Structures are given as C-alpha cells and as structure tokens.
C-alpha positions, 0 to 999 in steps of 0.5 A: 304834512306840517301842522303849524310848520312843524313836521311829523318828528316834532308834533312826535318830540312834543307830545312825548315831552308832554307825555313825560312832564304832565304823565299817562292820566293827566294828558286826555284830562288836558285834552279834554279841557283844551277842547272844552275851552276852544268850544267855549271861545269859539260859541262865544264868537258865533254868538256876540249878542247874547245879551251881557254888557261891557262895563263901559256900556254901562251908564253911571249916573252922578253920585249926589254929594249930599248925604242924609246923615246930620254932619 
C-alpha cells in the first residue's frame, strides 16, 4: 500500500536513515513533537475566530508631530 507515493521498501529505508541520524532515544521524542505540532495546526484551522487579530487589522492613529517638551 503506497503512502505519499512511496512503497514499503522506501518507507523502511527512510525510517532506518532517521534511526541512524537521530538515534533510538530521540525518535519517540521527535514523533511526539511532530504530532503535537500537527494537532495545534489542525486546531488552528478549525477555530479561525479565536479572538486574535492580525497586525493588518489593527487601526493605528496618526502620530501627532507636536511634542510636549520645549525646544
């Protein structure tokens, strides 16, 4: 069963390379952090109106060129 156009052999090879590169102790930690990232990304797409405003939507008042201090 191909996953993202990759066969079983390619997936096993990629996992072996990752195991050699990161080591057996870091792989579960890495998988957990990737899973958390996808979970946060998915929840961000599901709740678009969470009260945050983008920087473009903030209204700025024009700055007054006068200052209170004497020159």
